[in-house]
C-alpha positions in Angstrom: 92.1 45.2 77.0 95.6 46.7 77.3 95.2 48.9 73.8 92.1 50.2 75.4 93.7 51.6 78.4 96.5 52.9 76.3 94.6 54.5 74.2 92.5 56.4 76.7 96.0 57.7 78.3 97.0 58.8 74.9 93.5 60.7 74.4 94.1 61.8 78.2 97.4 63.1 77.5 96.3 65.1 74.3 93.3 66.9 75.9 95.6 67.9 78.9 98.5 68.8 76.1 95.7 70.9 74.4 94.4 72.9 77.5 97.9 73.8 78.6 98.7 75.2 75.3 95.1 76.9 75.1 95.8 78.4 78.5 99.8 79.6 77.3 97.9 81.2 74.4 95.8 83.2 76.3 98.4 84.1 78.7 100.3 85.3 75.4 97.5 87.2 74.2 96.6 89.0 77.4 100.4 89.9 78.3 101.1 91.0 74.8 98.3 93.2 75.0 99.8 96.9 75.2 99.3 99.3 77.7 100.2 102.9 77.5 100.2 105.3 80.1 100.4 109.0 79.5 101.9 111.1 82.6 104.6 110.5 84.7 103.4 112.1 87.8 102.3 109.8 91.0 99.3 108.3 89.2 101.2 107.4 86.5 104.0 106.0 88.2 101.5 103.9 90.4 99.7 102.4 87.6 102.6 101.6 85.8 104.4 99.7 88.5 101.5 97.6 89.3 101.1 96.3 85.7 104.5 95.9 85.1 104.6 93.6 88.2 101.8 91.8 86.8 104.1 90.9 83.7 102.0 93.2 81.4 103.5 95.0 78.3 103.2 98.8 79.7 105.0 101.9 78.7 105.2 105.1 80.3 105.6 108.1 78.4 106.3 111.6 79.9 107.1 114.9 78.2 109.9 116.3 81.0 113.1 114.8 81.4 112.9 113.2 84.7 109.7 111.6 86.5 107.5 113.2 89.0 105.1 116.1 87.6 103.7 118.3 90.0 103.7 115.2 92.5 107.0 115.3 93.6 106.2 119.2 94.5 103.6 118.2 97.1 104.9 119.2 100.4 102.3 118.8 103.1 101.4 115.3 103.2 99.2 112.2 102.3 95.8 111.9 104.0 95.5 108.4 105.2 94.8 105.7 107.9 98.5 104.6 109.3 98.1 101.9 112.0 101.2 102.8 113.9 100.0 106.4 113.8 96.0 106.0 114.6 96.7 103.6 117.3 93.7 103.6 120.1 92.3 106.5 118.1 88.9 105.1 117.1 89.8 102.8 114.1 89.1 102.9 110.4 85.5 102.9 110.5 85.6 105.8 112.7 88.7 107.7 110.6 86.4 107.3 107.3 83.4 108.5 108.6 85.0 111.8 110.1 86.9 111.7 106.0 84.1 111.7 104.4 82.3 114.4 106.5 85.5 116.6 106.2 85.7 116.2 102.1 82.0 116.8 101.7 82.2 120.0 103.4 85.5 121.1 101.4 83.7 119.8 98.3 80.3 121.6 98.3 77.6 119.3 97.8 75.9 121.5 95.4 79.1 121.0 92.8 78.8 117.6 93.1 78.8 115.6 89.6 77.1 112.4 88.6 80.1 110.3 90.2 81.3 112.5 92.6 79.5 110.7 95.8 80.9 107.5 94.0 84.4 108.9 93.7 84.5 110.2 97.6 83.3 106.8 98.7 85.9 105.2 96.8 88.7 107.4 97.8 88.3 107.2 101.8 87.2 103.2 101.7 90.3 102.6 99.8 92.9 105.0 101.7 94.3 102.4 104.1 94.8 100.2 101.1 96.8 102.9 99.4 99.0 103.9 102.3 99.5 100.3 103.2 100.7 99.8 99.3 103.3 102.5 100.2 104.5 101.1 103.1 104.8 98.0 101.4 107.2 100.0 98.9 109.6 101.2 101.6 107.6 104.5 101.9 107.7 105.3 106.0 105.5 107.7 107.6 106.0 109.0 111.1 104.4 112.3 111.3 100.7 113.2 111.4 99.4 116.8 110.9 96.0 118.7 110.6 95.6 121.1 107.4 93.0 123.4 106.6 89.7 122.3 106.3 90.4 119.6 108.4 88.5 118.8 111.8 91.2 116.0 112.8 94.9 114.9 112.2 95.0 112.8 109.6 97.8 113.9 106.9 100.8 111.8 107.2 104.7 112.5 106.2 108.2 112.2 106.9 109.8 113.9 109.7 113.2 113.9 108.1 111.8 114.8 104.3 111.1 118.4 103.6 108.7 117.2 100.6 106.9 113.7 101.1 105.8 114.1 97.0 109.5 114.2 96.2 110.3 111.3 98.9 107.5 109.0 97.5 108.4 109.9 93.7 112.1 109.4 94.3 111.5 106.2 96.1 108.8 104.5 93.3 111.2 105.9 90.5 113.8 103.7 91.6 111.7 101.0 91.3 110.4 102.0 88.0 114.0 102.2 86.5 114.3 98.3 87.4 112.3 97.6 84.3 114.0 97.7 81.1 112.8 100.0 78.5 109.6 100.7 79.7 109.7 104.5 80.8 110.4 107.1 77.8 111.2 110.8 78.8 111.2 113.8 76.8 108.4 112.4 74.5 105.0 114.6 74.0 101.7 113.2 73.3 100.1 115.5 70.6 97.4 113.9 69.0 95.7 110.4 69.4 93.0 108.9 67.0 90.7 105.4 67.9 90.8 103.4 65.0 88.8 99.9 65.3 89.3 100.0 69.0 93.0 100.4 68.9 94.8 103.7 70.2 96.8 105.3 67.9 99.0 108.0 69.4 101.1 110.7 67.4 104.2 111.5 69.3 107.2 113.6 69.5 110.8 113.8 71.0 111.1 117.3 72.5 114.7 117.3 72.2 115.0 116.3 68.4 111.5 116.6 67.1 111.6 113.4 65.9 108.0 112.1 65.1 106.7 108.5 66.0 103.4 106.6 66.2 102.5 104.4 69.1 99.9 101.9 68.9 98.2 100.8 72.2 95.2 98.8 73.6 94.6 100.5 76.8 95.4 104.0 77.3 95.6 105.5 80.5 95.9 109.7 80.7 97.9 110.7 83.9 99.1 113.9 82.4 98.1 116.4 85.5 96.1 119.7 85.4 96.4 123.2 83.4 97.6 125.5 86.0 100.2 127.1 83.7 98.0 127.5 80.8 95.1 129.2 82.8 94.1 131.5 80.1 93.0 129.0 77.9 90.5 127.6 80.1 89.4 130.4 82.4 88.2 133.6 81.7 88.5 135.7 84.8 91.2 138.7 85.2 91.6 137.9 89.2 92.5 134.0 88.7 94.5 134.6 85.7 96.3 137.3 87.1 98.2 134.7 89.9 101.1 133.0 89.9 101.0 129.2 90.2 102.5 126.3 92.1 102.7 124.4 89.0 105.6 123.7 86.6 105.6 125.3 83.2 104.6 121.7 81.8 101.1 121.6 83.4 99.5 123.0 80.6 96.1 120.7 79.9 97.4 118.4 77.2 95.7 115.5 78.5 92.4 117.0 78.7 93.2 118.1 74.9 93.5 114.3 74.3 90.3 113.2 76.3 88.5 115.8 73.9 89.8 113.9 70.6 88.5 110.9 72.1 84.9 112.2 73.0 85.4 112.0 76.6 83.3 114.5 78.7 85.1 117.1 80.2 83.6 118.7 83.7 84.0 121.1 86.5 86.8 122.6 84.1 85.7 126.3 85.9 86.8 124.8 88.8 90.2 126.3 89.9 91.5 126.0 93.4 93.7 129.0 94.4 96.1 128.2 97.2 96.7 130.6 100.0 100.1 130.2 100.4 103.1 130.6 97.9 106.1 131.8 98.8 107.3 135.4 97.5 111.1 135.1 96.7 112.6 138.3 97.2 115.4 137.6 94.6 112.4 136.4 92.1 109.5 138.7 92.8 107.9 138.2 89.6 108.3 134.5 88.9 105.1 133.1 87.4 105.7 129.5 89.2 106.0 129.8 92.9 107.3 127.6 95.5 104.4 126.3 97.6 104.2 127.3 101.2 102.9 124.1 102.7 99.7 124.1 104.4 101.4 122.2 107.1 102.8 125.5 108.1 99.4 126.9 109.2 98.8 123.3 110.4 101.8 123.7 112.8 100.6 127.4 114.3 101.3 129.4 111.2 99.5 132.8 111.0 98.3 135.2 108.3 98.9 139.0 108.7 97.8 141.8 106.5 101.2 143.9 106.2 99.0 147.0 106.0 97.5 147.1 108.8 99.6 144.1 110.6 96.1 142.0 111.7 95.2 139.0 111.1 92.0 138.4 108.9 91.0 135.0 108.9 91.0 131.5 110.8 94.2 130.2 109.1 93.1 126.5 109.6 89.9 127.2 107.5 89.4 125.5 104.3 91.9 127.0 101.1 88.5 128.7 99.2 87.5 130.3 102.3 91.0 132.0 102.9 91.6 132.6 99.4 88.4 134.7 99.4 89.4 136.6 102.5 92.8 137.4 101.1 90.7 138.9 97.9 88.8 141.1 100.1 92.3 142.6 101.2 92.9 143.8 98.0 96.3 143.0 98.1 98.6 140.3 96.9 101.1 139.5 99.5 100.7 138.8 103.3 103.0 137.8 106.2 103.5 134.1 107.2 104.4 134.1 111.2 105.4 130.6 112.4 106.0 130.0 116.4 109.6 129.6 117.6 108.3 126.4 119.2 106.7 124.9 116.1 110.4 125.6 114.1 112.5 123.9 116.9 109.5 120.9 116.9 110.1 120.7 112.8 113.5 122.1 111.9 114.4 119.4 109.2 111.2 120.7 107.4 111.3 124.4 108.2 115.5 124.5 107.5 114.4 123.2 104.1 112.7 126.7 103.4 115.0 129.1 105.3 118.3 127.4 103.3 116.5 128.7 100.1 115.8 132.0 102.1 112.1 131.9 101.8 111.6 132.2 105.7 113.7 134.0 108.1 114.2 133.8 112.2 112.6 136.9 113.1 112.9 139.0 116.5 110.1 141.3 117.5 110.8 143.4 120.5 108.9 146.8 120.1 105.9 146.5 122.1 104.2 149.5 120.3 104.3 147.4 117.0 101.0 146.6 115.8 102.4 143.3 114.8 103.2 142.8 118.5 99.9 143.3 119.6 98.5 141.2 117.1 100.8 138.2 118.6 100.1 138.7 122.1 96.1 139.1 121.2 96.3 135.3 119.2 98.0 134.2 122.7 94.9 135.6 124.4 92.7 133.8 122.2 94.6 130.5 122.5 93.9 130.8 126.1 90.1 131.3 125.9 90.0 128.9 123.1 88.3 130.5 120.5 89.1 133.7 118.4 86.5 135.9 116.4 87.4 133.7 113.3 86.2 130.8 115.2 89.3 129.3 115.3 89.5 127.0 118.1 92.7 125.0 117.2 95.7 127.0 118.7 99.0 124.8 117.6 102.3 125.8 119.5 100.8 128.7 121.4 102.0 131.1 122.8 103.9 133.0 120.2 107.3 134.4 122.1 109.0 137.0 120.5 111.2 135.2 118.3 109.9 133.4 115.6 109.6 132.6 112.1 108.4 135.0 109.2 108.3 134.9 105.3 106.1 136.5 102.7 103.7 135.0 100.5 100.9 135.4 98.0 97.9 133.2 96.4 98.3 131.1 93.6 96.5 128.7 91.2 97.5 125.3 92.7 94.9 122.7 91.4 92.4 122.1 88.7 89.1 120.2 89.7 87.7 120.0 86.7 88.8 117.1 83.7 87.9 114.1 82.0 85.1 112.6 83.8 85.2 109.1 85.6 83.5 107.0 87.1 84.5 104.8 90.7 87.1 102.6 88.5 88.9 105.4 86.9 87.4 104.8 83.4 86.6 107.7 81.2 83.2 108.6 80.4 82.1 109.9 76.7 80.0 112.8 75.7 77.1 110.3 75.4 77.3 109.3 79.1 78.6 105.7 78.1 82.0 104.4 79.2 84.7 104.7 76.7 86.4 101.6 76.2 89.6 100.8 77.3 90.3 104.7 78.6 91.2 105.8 81.8 92.1 109.2 83.6 93.5 109.5 87.0 95.1 112.0 88.7 94.8 115.9 88.4 93.4 115.1 85.0 90.3 113.4 85.9 87.2 115.5 86.8 84.4 115.0 89.2 86.0 113.9 92.6 86.6 117.6 94.2 83.9 119.6 93.6 84.8 123.0 93.7 87.4 122.6 96.3 89.9 119.8 97.1 90.6 119.0 100.5 94.6 119.6 101.2 96.4 116.1 101.3 94.0 114.4 98.6 95.6 115.1 95.5 98.7 112.3 96.5 95.7 109.9 97.9 93.8 110.3 94.9 97.1 109.3 92.7 97.8 106.1 94.4 94.1 104.9 94.8 92.8 105.4 91.5 96.2 104.8 90.0 95.5 101.1 92.1 91.9 100.7 90.7 92.6 101.1 87.3 95.7 98.8 87.5 93.4 96.2 88.9 90.2 97.1 86.6 92.6 96.4 83.8 93.8 93.3 85.1 90.2 92.1 85.7 89.1 93.0 82.1 91.9 90.9 80.5 91.3 88.1 82.0 87.3 88.3 81.5 87.7 89.3 78.0 
């Protein structure tokens, strides 16, 4: 009888040990699979950080010397629901409903691709999670503004940070750097193959030109757009003549990688022209301009034709609307006027541009000057509540004789097109099917923004789809 019990215990012990070893082996297989992220902007940083915290074997490659890409240039803010700033303002369901309406109005339904509606719903339904994730990662939001194309305030930033993008990137970069050998800078991925389900990346060090091969099971493309290399993709004399807000690294290399893997490339002709890039008097012909952020118009900035010194648009209109109004003027430079009260309320942010000699304090006392008359007429419209351009919101009015002035020009800002993705950020092939273990996130992905991205959605897109791609990979790892 005793021997029977001992035998049973031994069998049970062997079975438990077998199951335990099986589990350990499965965990090893899962965490031994290699994940590669190409592109070190916000979307690449978010997915890398999440999967690194899960313990996965993940590597982040970027051709620049430092992380951030164009994300660190984003200065107006990030759209999203923040509990402390939206208290007693209708709740998340009301917020999301109005948010979707403004996105639909901006992107234009006639430009929707197969997944656009699902992508918009995914973006909006996950905006609060994205903001909460950033807050848990020590990002502080204490300012709320309205941007062009929005009917309500929903763009978050920090009062003490001139660039919300730089603030977010700097914070998350410090967290990435705590992981040893996870981030590789100065590494350009110039070719990719899929051999028997494994991705083979051909790379080189941009400093010493040393070439290497990188193997991975999962590939995430997060390389941004092509605004600095616009002539390769766009045949339009007006657009290609414009400067850009992007750095010289935004050349479309991620789209070319997608093409090599038979990814479907969509909306490639949909280019966003931002109405306001600063003209630096010390470098007028510089191809890459510093963005005059949309929040400057959100706090009351108005746009003036310097030839007749008159306004020509609703400054809180959509970006494509204002850019088209500028094109009609047949000039490429304009005046930006900001009420002095807006400067007082946002001194830290505006001083950043004053110190760079892009904005100046200006006194106007000549009542015969047409600019003086334009400002006085604007003050009148602010009292009436609507002007001839259907503008109904007039922040920080009235203008007085002292204000902030700068000179701006329209610039190429964002590429709506790219690698087609579904709501899980999975790349779609030219055959309409999901490409196994290939993801595209951020500006390199196409389909979300239709013909015109709503201001404040680029940073949100990076966080939302970075989180979703990470969760999808984690789920698929365990499922497989």
